[in-house]
DSSP file (Angstrom, degrees, kcal/mol; ACC not computed):
  #  RESIDUE AA STRUCTURE BP1 BP2  ACC     N-H-->O    O-->H-N    N-H-->O    O-->H-N    TCO  KAPPA ALPHA  PHI   PSI    X-CA   Y-CA   Z-CA
    1    1 A M              0   0    0      0, 0.0    12,-2.8     0, 0.0     2,-0.3   0.000 360.0 360.0 360.0 140.6   46.0 -197.2  113.1
    2    2 A K  E     -Ab  12  56A   0     53,-3.0    55,-2.6    10,-0.2     2,-0.5  -0.767 360.0-139.1-108.1 153.2   44.2 -199.9  115.1
    3    3 A V  E     -Ab  11  57A   0      8,-3.8     8,-2.3    -2,-0.3     2,-0.9  -0.961   5.5-146.9-113.9 127.7   43.7 -203.5  114.2
    4    4 A L  E     -Ab  10  58A   0     53,-2.5    55,-2.2    -2,-0.5    56,-0.3  -0.837  24.7-150.1 -92.3 107.6   40.4 -205.4  114.7
    5    5 A K    >   -     0   0    0      4,-3.1     3,-1.9    -2,-0.9    53,-0.0  -0.244  25.9-107.0 -75.6 164.5   41.5 -208.9  115.5
    6    6 A R  T 3  S+     0   0    0      1,-0.3    -1,-0.1     2,-0.1    -2,-0.0   0.816 120.6  61.3 -60.2 -31.1   39.3 -212.0  114.7
    7    7 A S  T 3  S-     0   0    0      2,-0.1    -1,-0.3     1,-0.1     3,-0.1   0.585 121.4-108.6 -71.3 -11.3   38.5 -212.3  118.4
    8    8 A G  S <  S+     0   0    0     -3,-1.9    -2,-0.1     1,-0.4     2,-0.1   0.292  75.9 136.7  97.8  -9.7   36.9 -208.8  118.3
    9    9 A E        -     0   0    0     -5,-0.1    -4,-3.1     1,-0.0     2,-0.5  -0.437  48.5-138.4 -73.5 145.2   39.8 -207.3  120.2
   10   10 A L  E     +A    4   0A   0     -6,-0.2     2,-0.3    -2,-0.1    -6,-0.2  -0.908  28.9 171.0-106.2 128.4   41.2 -203.9  119.1
   11   11 A Q  E     -A    3   0A   0     -8,-2.3    -8,-3.8    -2,-0.5     2,-0.2  -0.924  38.2 -98.7-131.9 157.7   45.0 -203.5  119.2
   12   12 A D  E     -A    2   0A   0     -2,-0.3   -10,-0.2   -10,-0.2     2,-0.1  -0.519  50.9 -98.8 -71.1 143.1   47.4 -200.9  118.0
   13   13 A F        -     0   0    0    -12,-2.8     2,-0.6    -2,-0.2    -1,-0.1  -0.441  37.6-158.4 -63.2 134.8   49.1 -201.8  114.7
   14   14 A D     >  -     0   0    0      1,-0.1     4,-1.6    -2,-0.1     3,-0.4  -0.920  13.4-168.8-122.5 103.8   52.5 -203.3  115.3
   15   15 A F  H  > S+     0   0    0     -2,-0.6     4,-2.4     1,-0.2     5,-0.2   0.874  90.3  57.4 -60.3 -37.6   54.9 -203.1  112.4
   16   16 A G  H  > S+     0   0    0      1,-0.2     4,-2.4     2,-0.2    -1,-0.2   0.862 104.7  52.1 -62.1 -37.6   57.3 -205.5  114.1
   17   17 A K  H  > S+     0   0    0     -3,-0.4     4,-2.0     2,-0.2    -1,-0.2   0.870 107.8  51.6 -66.3 -36.1   54.5 -208.1  114.4
   18   18 A L  H  X S+     0   0    0     -4,-1.6     4,-1.9     2,-0.2    -2,-0.2   0.936 111.7  46.1 -65.6 -46.0   53.9 -207.8  110.7
   19   19 A E  H  X S+     0   0    0     -4,-2.4     4,-2.8     1,-0.2    -2,-0.2   0.924 112.2  51.4 -59.1 -45.6   57.7 -208.3  109.9
   20   20 A A  H  X S+     0   0    0     -4,-2.4     4,-2.6     1,-0.2    -1,-0.2   0.870 108.3  51.7 -60.8 -40.0   57.8 -211.3  112.3
   21   21 A S  H  X S+     0   0    0     -4,-2.0     4,-1.9     2,-0.2    -1,-0.2   0.895 113.0  44.5 -65.8 -41.2   54.8 -212.9  110.6
   22   22 A I  H  X S+     0   0    0     -4,-1.9     4,-1.9     2,-0.2    -2,-0.2   0.900 113.8  49.2 -68.8 -42.3   56.3 -212.6  107.2
   23   23 A A  H  X S+     0   0    0     -4,-2.8     4,-1.5     2,-0.2    -2,-0.2   0.895 109.2  53.7 -65.3 -39.4   59.7 -213.8  108.4
   24   24 A R  H  X S+     0   0    0     -4,-2.6     4,-0.6     1,-0.2     3,-0.3   0.922 109.4  47.5 -60.0 -46.4   58.0 -216.8  110.1
   25   25 A A  H >< S+     0   0    0     -4,-1.9     3,-0.9     1,-0.2     4,-0.3   0.869 108.9  54.5 -64.2 -35.5   56.3 -217.8  106.9
   26   26 A S  H >< S+     0   0    0     -4,-1.9     3,-1.0     1,-0.2    -1,-0.2   0.802  99.0  63.1 -69.4 -26.4   59.6 -217.5  105.0
   27   27 A D  H 3< S+     0   0    0     -4,-1.5    -1,-0.2    -3,-0.3    -2,-0.2   0.762  97.7  58.1 -66.6 -22.8   61.3 -219.9  107.4
   28   28 A D  T << S+     0   0    0     -3,-0.9    -1,-0.2    -4,-0.6     2,-0.2   0.555  95.2  75.5 -87.1  -8.5   58.9 -222.6  106.3
   29   29 A V  S <  S-     0   0    0     -3,-1.0    49,-0.0    -4,-0.3    48,-0.0  -0.632  89.0-115.0-100.1 163.0   59.8 -222.4  102.6
   30   30 A K  S    S+     0   0    0      1,-0.3    -1,-0.1    -2,-0.2    -4,-0.0   0.720 110.5  47.8 -70.6 -20.3   63.0 -223.8  101.1
   31   31 A E  S    S-     0   0    0     -5,-0.1    -1,-0.3     0, 0.0    47,-0.1  -0.743  84.3-160.4-121.1  82.0   64.3 -220.4  100.1
   32   32 A P        -     0   0    0      0, 0.0    -5,-0.1     0, 0.0    -9,-0.1  -0.172  22.9-102.9 -62.9 155.8   63.9 -218.2  103.2
   33   33 A F        -     0   0    0    -10,-0.2     2,-0.2   -11,-0.2    -7,-0.0  -0.339  26.0-123.8 -67.5 152.9   63.9 -214.4  102.8
   34   34 A T     >  -     0   0    0      1,-0.1     4,-2.2    -2,-0.1     5,-0.2  -0.519  34.8-103.8 -80.2 167.4   66.8 -212.2  103.6
   35   35 A M  H  > S+     0   0    0      1,-0.2     4,-2.5     2,-0.2     5,-0.2   0.843 125.6  56.8 -62.1 -30.8   66.1 -209.4  106.1
   36   36 A S  H  > S+     0   0    0      2,-0.2     4,-2.8     1,-0.2    -1,-0.2   0.914 105.6  50.3 -65.4 -41.9   66.0 -207.0  103.2
   37   37 A D  H  > S+     0   0    0      2,-0.2     4,-2.7     1,-0.2     5,-0.3   0.938 111.4  48.4 -61.1 -46.0   63.2 -209.1  101.5
   38   38 A V  H  X S+     0   0    0     -4,-2.2     4,-2.4     1,-0.2    -2,-0.2   0.918 113.3  47.1 -62.1 -42.1   61.2 -209.1  104.8
   39   39 A E  H  X S+     0   0    0     -4,-2.5     4,-2.7     2,-0.2     5,-0.2   0.926 112.3  49.6 -65.6 -43.0   61.6 -205.3  105.1
   40   40 A N  H  X S+     0   0    0     -4,-2.8     4,-2.0     2,-0.2    -2,-0.2   0.919 115.0  43.0 -62.5 -46.1   60.7 -204.6  101.5
   41   41 A I  H  X S+     0   0    0     -4,-2.7     4,-2.4     2,-0.2    -1,-0.2   0.907 114.3  51.2 -65.0 -42.5   57.6 -206.8  101.7
   42   42 A S  H  X S+     0   0    0     -4,-2.4     4,-2.4    -5,-0.3    -2,-0.2   0.908 110.8  48.0 -63.1 -42.7   56.6 -205.4  105.1
   43   43 A H  H  X S+     0   0    0     -4,-2.7     4,-2.3     2,-0.2    -1,-0.2   0.878 110.7  52.0 -66.6 -38.8   57.0 -201.8  103.8
   44   44 A G  H  X S+     0   0    0     -4,-2.0     4,-2.1    -5,-0.2    -2,-0.2   0.903 110.6  48.0 -61.8 -40.8   55.0 -202.5  100.7
   45   45 A V  H  X S+     0   0    0     -4,-2.4     4,-2.6     1,-0.2    -2,-0.2   0.921 111.0  50.7 -65.8 -42.9   52.2 -204.0  102.9
   46   46 A L  H  X S+     0   0    0     -4,-2.4     4,-2.7     1,-0.2    -2,-0.2   0.893 108.7  51.9 -59.8 -40.5   52.3 -200.9  105.2
   47   47 A K  H  X S+     0   0    0     -4,-2.3     4,-2.0     2,-0.2    -1,-0.2   0.921 110.1  49.5 -63.9 -42.7   52.1 -198.6  102.2
   48   48 A R  H  X S+     0   0    0     -4,-2.1     4,-0.6     1,-0.2    -2,-0.2   0.923 113.0  46.7 -58.7 -45.4   49.0 -200.6  101.0
   49   49 A L  H >X S+     0   0    0     -4,-2.6     3,-1.1     1,-0.2     4,-0.5   0.911 110.9  50.9 -66.9 -41.9   47.4 -200.3  104.4
   50   50 A M  H >< S+     0   0    0     -4,-2.7     3,-1.2     1,-0.3    -1,-0.2   0.845 102.7  60.9 -64.0 -33.3   48.1 -196.6  104.8
   51   51 A S  H 3< S+     0   0    0     -4,-2.0    -1,-0.3     1,-0.3    -2,-0.2   0.692  91.7  67.4 -69.9 -16.4   46.5 -196.0  101.4
   52   52 A M  H << S-     0   0    0     -3,-1.1    -1,-0.3    -4,-0.6    -2,-0.2   0.734  93.6-148.5 -71.5 -22.1   43.2 -197.3  102.7
   53   53 A D    <<  +     0   0    0     -3,-1.2     2,-0.4    -4,-0.5    -3,-0.1   0.932  42.6 145.5  53.5  52.7   43.1 -194.3  105.0
   54   54 A K        -     0   0    0     -5,-0.5    -1,-0.2     1,-0.1     3,-0.1  -0.917  50.2-150.9-119.0 146.5   41.3 -196.1  107.8
   55   55 A E  S    S+     0   0    0     -2,-0.4   -53,-3.0     1,-0.2     2,-0.4   0.803  92.9  35.0 -79.8 -31.2   41.6 -195.7  111.5
   56   56 A V  E    S-b    2   0A   0    -55,-0.2     2,-0.4   -53,-0.0    -1,-0.2  -0.991  72.0-174.9-126.6 129.9   40.6 -199.3  112.1
   57   57 A I  E     -b    3   0A   0    -55,-2.6   -53,-2.5    -2,-0.4     2,-0.1  -0.970  24.8-119.1-126.6 141.1   41.6 -202.1  109.8
   58   58 A G  E >>  -b    4   0A   0     -2,-0.4     4,-1.3   -55,-0.2     3,-0.7  -0.447  19.3-125.1 -76.6 148.2   40.6 -205.8  110.0
   59   59 A S  H 3> S+     0   0    0    -55,-2.2     4,-2.2     1,-0.3    -1,-0.1   0.812 113.6  59.8 -62.3 -26.6   43.3 -208.4  110.5
   60   60 A N  H 3> S+     0   0    0    -56,-0.3     4,-2.1     1,-0.2    -1,-0.3   0.850 101.4  54.5 -68.6 -32.4   41.9 -210.1  107.3
   61   61 A E  H <> S+     0   0    0     -3,-0.7     4,-1.8     2,-0.2    -1,-0.2   0.829 107.3  50.0 -69.9 -31.7   42.7 -206.9  105.4
   62   62 A I  H  X S+     0   0    0     -4,-1.3     4,-2.3     2,-0.2    -2,-0.2   0.937 109.8  50.4 -70.1 -45.3   46.3 -207.1  106.6
   63   63 A S  H  X S+     0   0    0     -4,-2.2     4,-2.4     1,-0.2    -2,-0.2   0.883 110.6  50.0 -57.8 -40.9   46.4 -210.7  105.5
   64   64 A E  H  X S+     0   0    0     -4,-2.1     4,-2.5     2,-0.2    -1,-0.2   0.885 110.1  50.3 -62.0 -42.5   45.1 -209.7  102.1
   65   65 A A  H  X S+     0   0    0     -4,-1.8     4,-2.1     2,-0.2    -2,-0.2   0.864 110.9  48.9 -68.4 -36.9   47.6 -207.0  101.7
   66   66 A V  H  X S+     0   0    0     -4,-2.3     4,-2.6     2,-0.2     5,-0.2   0.939 112.4  48.1 -63.9 -47.5   50.5 -209.4  102.6
   67   67 A L  H  X S+     0   0    0     -4,-2.4     4,-2.5     1,-0.2     5,-0.2   0.917 112.1  49.1 -61.8 -45.1   49.3 -211.9  100.1
   68   68 A S  H  X S+     0   0    0     -4,-2.5     4,-2.6     1,-0.2    -1,-0.2   0.907 112.5  47.8 -59.6 -44.0   48.9 -209.3   97.4
   69   69 A E  H  X S+     0   0    0     -4,-2.1     4,-1.4     2,-0.2    -2,-0.2   0.887 111.0  50.4 -66.6 -39.7   52.4 -207.9   98.1
   70   70 A L  H  <>S+     0   0    0     -4,-2.6     5,-2.9     2,-0.2    -2,-0.2   0.926 113.7  45.4 -64.1 -44.5   54.0 -211.4   98.1
   71   71 A Q  H ><5S+     0   0    0     -4,-2.5     3,-1.8     1,-0.2    -2,-0.2   0.906 108.8  56.1 -64.8 -41.4   52.3 -212.3   94.7
   72   72 A K  H 3<5S+     0   0    0     -4,-2.6    -1,-0.2     1,-0.3    -2,-0.2   0.842 110.2  46.0 -59.6 -31.8   53.3 -208.9   93.2
   73   73 A N  T 3<5S-     0   0    0     -4,-1.4    -1,-0.3    -3,-0.2    -2,-0.2   0.206 118.6-111.9 -98.7  14.4   56.9 -209.7   94.0
   74   74 A N  T < 5S+     0   0    0     -3,-1.8     2,-0.7     1,-0.2     3,-0.2   0.815  71.7 138.2  61.2  36.3   56.6 -213.3   92.7
   75   75 A F     >< +     0   0    0     -5,-2.9     4,-2.2     1,-0.2    -1,-0.2  -0.590  16.0 153.9-102.3  69.0   57.0 -215.0   96.0
   76   76 A T  H  >  +     0   0    0     -2,-0.7     4,-2.2     2,-0.2    -1,-0.2   0.876  67.2  51.6 -71.0 -37.7   54.4 -217.6   95.2
   77   77 A D  H  > S+     0   0    0     -3,-0.2     4,-2.2     1,-0.2    -1,-0.2   0.931 113.6  45.5 -61.5 -44.0   55.7 -220.4   97.5
   78   78 A L  H  > S+     0   0    0      2,-0.2     4,-2.7     1,-0.2    -2,-0.2   0.862 109.3  55.6 -67.0 -37.8   55.8 -218.0  100.4
   79   79 A A  H  X S+     0   0    0     -4,-2.2     4,-2.2     2,-0.2    -1,-0.2   0.927 108.9  47.7 -59.3 -45.1   52.3 -216.6   99.5
   80   80 A Q  H  X S+     0   0    0     -4,-2.2     4,-2.6     1,-0.2    -2,-0.2   0.918 111.9  49.6 -62.4 -45.2   50.9 -220.1   99.7
   81   81 A T  H  X S+     0   0    0     -4,-2.2     4,-2.2     1,-0.2    -1,-0.2   0.908 109.5  51.6 -59.8 -43.0   52.7 -220.8  103.0
   82   82 A Y  H  X S+     0   0    0     -4,-2.7     4,-1.3     2,-0.2    -1,-0.2   0.905 109.6  49.8 -63.7 -40.9   51.3 -217.5  104.4
   83   83 A I  H >X S+     0   0    0     -4,-2.2     4,-1.1     1,-0.2     3,-0.6   0.951 110.7  50.0 -61.2 -48.5   47.8 -218.5  103.4
   84   84 A N  H 3< S+     0   0    0     -4,-2.6     3,-0.4     1,-0.2    -1,-0.2   0.855 108.6  52.1 -59.4 -36.9   48.1 -221.9  105.1
   85   85 A D  H 3< S+     0   0    0     -4,-2.2    -1,-0.2     1,-0.2    -2,-0.2   0.784 110.8  48.9 -67.7 -28.2   49.4 -220.3  108.3
   86   86 A K  H <<        0   0    0     -4,-1.3    -1,-0.2    -3,-0.6    -2,-0.2   0.625 360.0 360.0 -88.3 -15.5   46.4 -218.0  108.4
   87   87 A I     <        0   0    0     -4,-1.1    -1,-0.2    -3,-0.4    -2,-0.1   0.499 360.0 360.0 -76.8 360.0   43.8 -220.6  107.8
């Protein structure tokens, strides 16, 4: 799967980058994630992205999938932090 960045650049999807982004956002809230939390959310996001069955996915679609997965798992503070980091 490829990711179309906001700059127009096309990159290979990097699962490690996804995990790092979620972990970074969790560091900004008062109750940071455990590694297990980061992995669970990341895998949920990956599952959502794979279900789209696209060869190229926009970075905004990844952000929306992360946000949905955080909200689904009741991590509302982290969801808000993630949104703020992406703006």
